[in-house]
Steps between C-alpha positions, in 0.01 A plus 500: 500500500702641209335496157667271245496782247776683703734207460422472134565866448824496701636217285375640167637852552816386674466671833818461700404639831210668684388674816212408725368806684226564753315828444197691626242537226129556441243260365173684405574768759562247771862507636691174453848362501627322193793263445625528150784369274682741265785486255624848430692409186214337305196647673363160593281521804240306682276552800563210736265581782270779638394549858209737571559714803237569766222263607206420271161550654247285317212689661607832370675348192804715552856495634566657840818597683416576858194717506552624140307367203762516214220591257383799707805696595398867521819717531879509506519480882325160479735388220798557728347296779406223265842496337662467836274208587566337160878532543469343845299210353765461223781487758317222684473281193834596341691190627239269351510690169879485482494125564233462227713714262801279570293187436402652157860579422600143580232363255607739228872411552416126479255512197659779295867460601558870543620707798232676695553757776236576765461857636456416870256779600183667387558777253302833470199627693142385499252675264195647666228698326228726627143478378565818298796331327291200418209709364736718288669193355162351411384819341816531303453142368133574402601826323778304303224258392627214711210332667644305803169369638567642844 
């Protein structure tokens, strides 16, 4: 579902066209794929959907891909294996994501009366972090005085 604020902003600012893209991203250190709308001329943008990658284990309260706990990756060799598995998972769901992006484009065209293009493939590479990266990020936030309640 597209937030009403996007249509209001498109009409107020006078957006004439936009692009819907599908990108790898990271949400709280968990790899995901996002579908977003952007207008490069005005800077208007909106997250339309986000899909977490991997499978959630309610017992361990963590996301897994294969045998790897995405919160407990130890080294760069594991990262390469995990990235390959994430890319494979992305390729499997890519047709569904493109169809969803086209449906979003259709709704935006109808409700905002602008032209919208859809990039028909997933852009970028998945983000994967080691435990060291996570710990260093958290330490940096603490040292900057930002308490993130991790």
